[in-house]
C-alpha positions in Angstrom: 114.6 -62.4 117.6 111.3 -62.4 115.7 109.2 -59.6 117.3 105.9 -57.9 116.9 104.3 -54.8 118.3 100.5 -54.6 118.6 99.2 -51.0 118.8 102.2 -49.9 117.0 100.8 -46.5 115.8 99.9 -45.3 119.3 102.2 -43.2 121.4 103.4 -46.1 123.6 103.6 -48.4 120.5 105.9 -46.0 118.7 108.0 -45.6 121.8 108.3 -49.4 122.1 109.8 -49.4 118.6 112.2 -46.7 119.7 113.2 -48.5 122.8 113.8 -51.7 120.9 116.5 -49.8 119.0 117.8 -47.8 122.0 118.2 -50.9 124.1 120.0 -52.7 121.2 117.6 -55.6 121.2 118.8 -58.1 118.6 115.9 -57.9 116.1 115.8 -60.2 113.2 112.3 -59.3 112.1 109.7 -56.9 113.4 106.0 -57.0 112.5 103.7 -54.1 113.3 100.0 -54.4 114.0 97.3 -51.8 114.6 93.6 -51.2 113.9 92.1 -51.3 110.4 92.2 -47.5 110.4 96.0 -47.5 110.7 96.7 -50.5 108.5 98.9 -49.7 105.6 100.7 -46.8 107.2 104.5 -46.9 107.4 106.6 -46.7 110.5 110.4 -46.9 110.8 112.7 -49.1 112.8 116.0 -47.4 112.3 116.2 -46.8 108.6 113.9 -49.6 107.8 110.4 -48.8 106.6 107.8 -51.2 108.0 104.2 -51.5 106.9 101.5 -51.6 109.6 99.3 -54.7 109.3 95.7 -54.9 110.5 95.5 -56.8 113.8 93.6 -60.1 113.3 93.5 -63.6 114.7 95.6 -65.0 111.8 98.4 -62.5 112.5 98.4 -63.5 116.2 98.6 -67.2 115.3 101.9 -66.6 113.7 104.8 -67.5 115.9 106.9 -64.7 117.3 109.5 -64.9 120.1 107.9 -61.8 121.7 104.8 -59.8 121.1 104.6 -56.4 122.8 100.9 -55.2 123.3 99.8 -51.6 123.8 96.3 -51.6 122.4 94.0 -51.5 125.5 92.6 -54.1 127.8 89.8 -55.2 125.5 92.0 -55.9 122.5 94.6 -57.6 124.7 92.0 -59.9 126.2 90.9 -60.9 122.8 94.2 -61.3 121.0 97.0 -61.9 123.6 95.9 -65.4 124.4 96.0 -66.3 120.7 99.6 -65.1 120.5 100.5 -66.9 123.7 98.9 -70.1 122.4 101.0 -69.8 119.2 104.2 -69.9 121.3 104.9 -66.2 121.6 105.8 -64.6 124.9 103.3 -61.7 125.3 104.2 -58.5 127.2 101.0 -56.6 127.7 100.9 -52.9 128.7 97.2 -52.8 129.5 95.3 -53.5 132.7 93.8 -56.6 131.1 95.8 -59.3 133.0 97.4 -57.5 135.9 95.1 -58.9 138.5 95.3 -62.5 137.2 96.9 -64.6 139.9 98.8 -66.9 137.5 100.1 -64.0 135.3 103.3 -62.3 136.6 103.2 -58.5 137.0 106.8 -57.6 136.4 109.3 -54.8 137.1 112.4 -56.6 136.1 114.7 -54.9 138.6 112.4 -56.1 141.4 110.8 -59.4 140.6 112.3 -60.4 137.2 113.0 -63.8 138.6 109.4 -64.6 137.9 110.3 -64.7 134.3 112.7 -67.6 134.6 111.3 -70.5 132.6 108.0 -68.7 132.1 106.0 -68.8 128.9 102.8 -67.0 128.2 101.5 -63.6 129.0 103.4 -61.1 131.2 101.6 -58.0 132.5 103.4 -54.6 132.4 102.3 -52.6 135.5 100.7 -49.2 135.5 103.0 -46.2 134.8 102.7 -44.6 138.2 103.3 -47.9 140.0 106.5 -48.7 138.1 108.3 -45.5 138.9 107.2 -45.6 142.6 108.0 -49.3 143.4 111.6 -49.0 142.0 112.7 -46.9 145.0 110.3 -48.5 147.4 111.7 -51.9 146.7 115.2 -50.7 147.7 113.9 -49.1 150.9 111.8 -52.2 151.6 114.9 -54.4 151.6 116.7 -52.0 153.9 114.0 -51.2 156.5 110.9 -53.3 155.9 108.1 -51.4 154.2 104.8 -51.2 156.1 102.8 -48.2 154.7 102.8 -46.0 151.6 100.8 -42.8 151.1 101.2 -41.3 147.7 99.8 -38.3 145.7 100.4 -38.4 142.0 100.5 -35.6 139.5 100.0 -37.3 136.2 100.5 -35.8 132.7 97.9 -35.8 130.0 99.9 -38.2 127.8 98.9 -40.9 130.3 95.5 -40.6 128.6 97.1 -41.3 125.2 97.1 -39.0 122.2 93.6 -37.7 123.0 94.8 -36.4 126.3 97.7 -34.5 124.6 95.3 -33.2 121.9 92.8 -32.0 124.6 95.4 -29.9 126.4 96.8 -28.5 123.2 93.4 -27.4 122.0 92.4 -25.9 125.3 95.7 -24.0 125.5 94.9 -22.6 122.1 91.6 -21.4 123.3 89.2 -24.1 122.2 86.0 -24.6 124.3 84.9 -27.8 125.9 86.3 -30.3 128.4 87.6 -32.8 125.8 88.2 -36.2 127.2 88.4 -35.1 130.9 85.7 -34.5 133.5 86.7 -30.8 133.7 89.0 -28.3 131.9 92.6 -29.5 132.2 94.4 -26.4 131.0 95.6 -24.2 133.9 93.8 -26.7 136.2 94.2 -29.9 138.2 91.7 -32.7 138.3 91.6 -35.1 141.2 90.0 -37.9 139.3 91.6 -40.5 137.0 89.1 -43.2 136.0 85.7 -43.8 137.5 85.1 -43.7 141.3 84.3 -46.9 143.1 81.8 -47.1 146.0 84.7 -46.8 148.5 85.6 -43.4 147.1 88.8 -44.3 145.3 89.3 -43.9 141.6 90.3 -46.7 139.2 93.8 -45.3 138.9 94.2 -45.3 142.7 93.0 -48.8 143.0 95.5 -49.9 140.4 98.3 -48.5 142.5 97.0 -50.2 145.7 96.8 -53.6 144.1 99.8 -53.5 141.9 102.2 -52.2 144.6 101.3 -55.1 146.9 101.6 -57.7 144.1 105.0 -56.5 142.8 106.5 -56.2 146.2 104.9 -59.5 147.2 103.3 -58.1 150.4 99.5 -58.5 150.7 99.6 -56.8 154.1 101.2 -53.6 152.8 99.0 -50.5 153.5 98.8 -48.3 150.4 96.7 -45.1 150.0 96.8 -43.2 146.7 95.3 -39.9 145.5 95.7 -39.5 141.7 95.6 -36.1 140.1 95.7 -35.2 136.4 97.8 -32.1 135.7 98.3 -29.9 132.6 101.7 -31.4 131.8 102.4 -33.2 128.5 104.9 -35.9 129.6 106.2 -37.1 132.9 104.4 -38.2 136.1 105.4 -36.8 139.5 104.7 -38.4 142.9 104.9 -37.2 146.5 105.6 -40.3 148.6 105.4 -40.9 152.3 106.4 -44.3 153.6 106.6 -46.0 157.0 108.9 -49.0 157.9 109.4 -51.7 160.5 112.8 -50.4 161.5 114.3 -47.0 162.1 115.4 -45.1 159.0 119.1 -44.3 158.3 118.8 -41.6 155.7 122.5 -41.7 154.7 122.2 -45.5 154.1 119.0 -45.0 152.1 120.6 -42.3 150.0 123.6 -44.5 149.4 121.6 -47.5 148.3 119.3 -45.5 146.1 122.3 -44.0 144.3 123.6 -47.4 143.5 120.2 -49.0 142.5 119.5 -50.0 138.9 117.2 -47.8 136.9 117.1 -45.1 139.6 118.7 -41.6 139.5 119.1 -40.1 142.9 119.3 -36.4 143.3 120.8 -35.0 146.5 120.2 -31.4 147.6 118.3 -30.8 144.4 115.0 -31.8 142.7 113.8 -32.7 139.2 110.6 -31.7 137.3 108.9 -33.3 134.3 110.5 -30.7 132.0 113.9 -32.1 133.0 113.2 -35.7 132.1 114.1 -35.6 128.4 114.5 -39.2 127.1 115.2 -40.7 130.5 114.1 -44.3 131.2 114.9 -44.0 134.9 112.9 -43.4 138.1 114.2 -40.1 139.6 114.2 -39.8 143.3 115.0 -36.5 145.2 114.0 -34.5 148.3 114.6 -37.5 150.5 113.9 -36.6 154.1 112.4 -37.8 157.4 108.7 -38.3 157.8 106.7 -38.0 160.9 108.9 -40.1 163.1 112.1 -42.2 163.1 110.5 -45.0 161.1 109.2 -42.9 158.2 110.5 -40.9 155.3 109.3 -38.8 152.3 110.6 -38.2 148.8 109.7 -36.7 145.4 109.6 -39.1 142.5 109.4 -38.3 138.7 109.4 -40.6 135.7 108.6 -40.5 132.0 105.2 -42.2 131.8 105.6 -43.3 128.2 109.1 -44.5 128.5 109.8 -45.9 132.0 106.1 -46.2 132.8 105.3 -48.3 129.6 107.7 -48.9 126.7 111.0 -49.1 128.5 109.7 -51.5 131.2 108.2 -53.7 128.5 111.5 -53.9 126.6 113.4 -54.6 129.9 111.0 -57.5 130.6 111.8 -58.8 127.1 115.5 -58.6 127.7 115.3 -60.1 131.2 113.3 -63.0 129.9 115.7 -63.5 127.0 118.7 -63.4 129.3 117.5 -66.4 131.1 118.4 -68.4 128.0 115.2 -69.9 127.0 114.2 -69.8 123.4 111.6 -71.6 121.3 113.1 -74.5 119.5 110.0 -76.2 118.1 106.3 -75.5 117.9 104.0 -78.2 116.6 100.6 -79.7 117.1 99.6 -83.3 117.5 96.2 -84.8 117.2 95.2 -87.1 120.0 92.6 -90.0 120.2 89.1 -89.2 121.4 90.1 -90.3 124.8 92.3 -87.2 125.3 91.4 -86.9 129.0 93.1 -90.2 129.7 96.5 -89.5 131.2 98.2 -92.6 129.8 96.9 -92.0 126.3 98.2 -88.4 126.3 101.6 -89.5 127.8 102.0 -92.1 125.1 101.2 -89.6 122.3 103.7 -87.1 123.7 106.4 -89.8 124.1 106.2 -90.5 120.4 107.4 -87.0 119.4 110.5 -87.5 117.3 112.8 -85.1 119.2 112.1 -86.8 122.6 113.9 -89.7 124.2 112.4 -89.3 127.7 109.2 -87.6 128.8 107.7 -87.2 132.3 104.3 -85.6 132.0 103.7 -84.2 135.4 100.4 -82.4 134.9 97.5 -82.6 132.5 94.3 -80.6 132.5 92.5 -80.3 129.2 91.1 -76.9 128.6 92.6 -75.4 131.7 95.5 -73.6 130.0 99.2 -74.0 130.3 100.5 -77.1 132.0 104.2 -77.9 132.5 106.1 -81.1 132.0 109.7 -82.1 132.2 111.6 -83.8 129.5 115.1 -84.3 128.0 116.4 -83.9 124.5 118.4 -86.5 122.6 121.6 -85.2 124.2 120.1 -85.7 127.7 119.8 -82.0 128.3 116.7 -80.9 130.2 114.1 -79.0 128.3 110.9 -77.3 129.2 107.7 -78.2 127.5 104.6 -76.1 127.7 101.3 -77.6 126.4 98.0 -76.0 125.8 94.8 -77.8 124.9 93.3 -76.0 121.9 89.5 -76.6 121.8 88.5 -74.0 119.2 90.2 -74.5 115.9 91.5 -78.0 116.3 89.6 -81.0 117.7 91.5 -83.1 120.2 94.6 -81.2 119.5 97.5 -80.2 121.8 99.9 -77.5 121.0 103.4 -78.1 122.2 106.3 -75.7 122.7 109.7 -77.1 123.2 112.1 -74.7 124.9 115.7 -75.3 125.5 118.1 -73.3 127.6 
């Protein structure tokens, strides 16, 4: 595979590189991008030294099989569409695309089927959401999830390197609040992100929205309280959940033990110090809640691994396992009457690798549209088209993908 990592010098970006190696992703080439300040530095993939390139539009117009983004929402909104338009599958770790209705928000163990045949941008959920929905999805299938009340205890690395540096400096006796609204050392701060008019913080609203979207349940009641704590790595969550049917704790424990990417601890508990290099969601202290239809549990996950890099790499592998790969990427110029369906269909049908084309949708400027076709052997292929109205006049970009 031809891969790229954007934001490669950040903590999550570096962990993405580590996870690519740990998950044995078949990497043929790996390009690293970061800000101008970091350009020219050297990072390692295994024993291979890789120079970091400055992120720019030209770099994102190169074709990659997958581009992993961890560079913040603003950068992602500017550059991720360029990469997607060039035929790359983009997996973005920021909040930039999570609320877009036509962009999948994916935890592969739960809703990875959304990736089948999909090309474009994939949103990686928030760290606290990922570790929580993994066990909740198991319990939802068993008992029918209706309500979730969660309090989170989130490490400073969730704020990036500046969060880690703030705690380190305060622990060493330096004055000042650093990047937080209050002193974080030997303290807890019940605010992550700005507060909305309804009293919830940005982080809390992320959990509300993302949990419903990933579990595909718009009626699910979710209430979160997010707290920053003086821990370097690892987020912890105290979760209370209510269900449509009565809880069978033994059955819940049995299914959680067998679930993918979950480590279930019975008659014990785990803390962030115990996580090490785990890429799993750790569930323990499973017990009844306020009645027969509710339960509680303690949940811990590595926010940089499971909550960011590992989930992104699992998305990549899940998508690749569906068997689609880019075969050709080309652009064709169309006549001025590009809005005419028959003209576009005729132009597409003249592509040399096609023997049959059924253009089922066409909407210039509206983004990706999908059409069905067959290759010369009669095998079905997937074509994605995108009208490019910036650098090329009357031009369509075509990706031919074959399973």
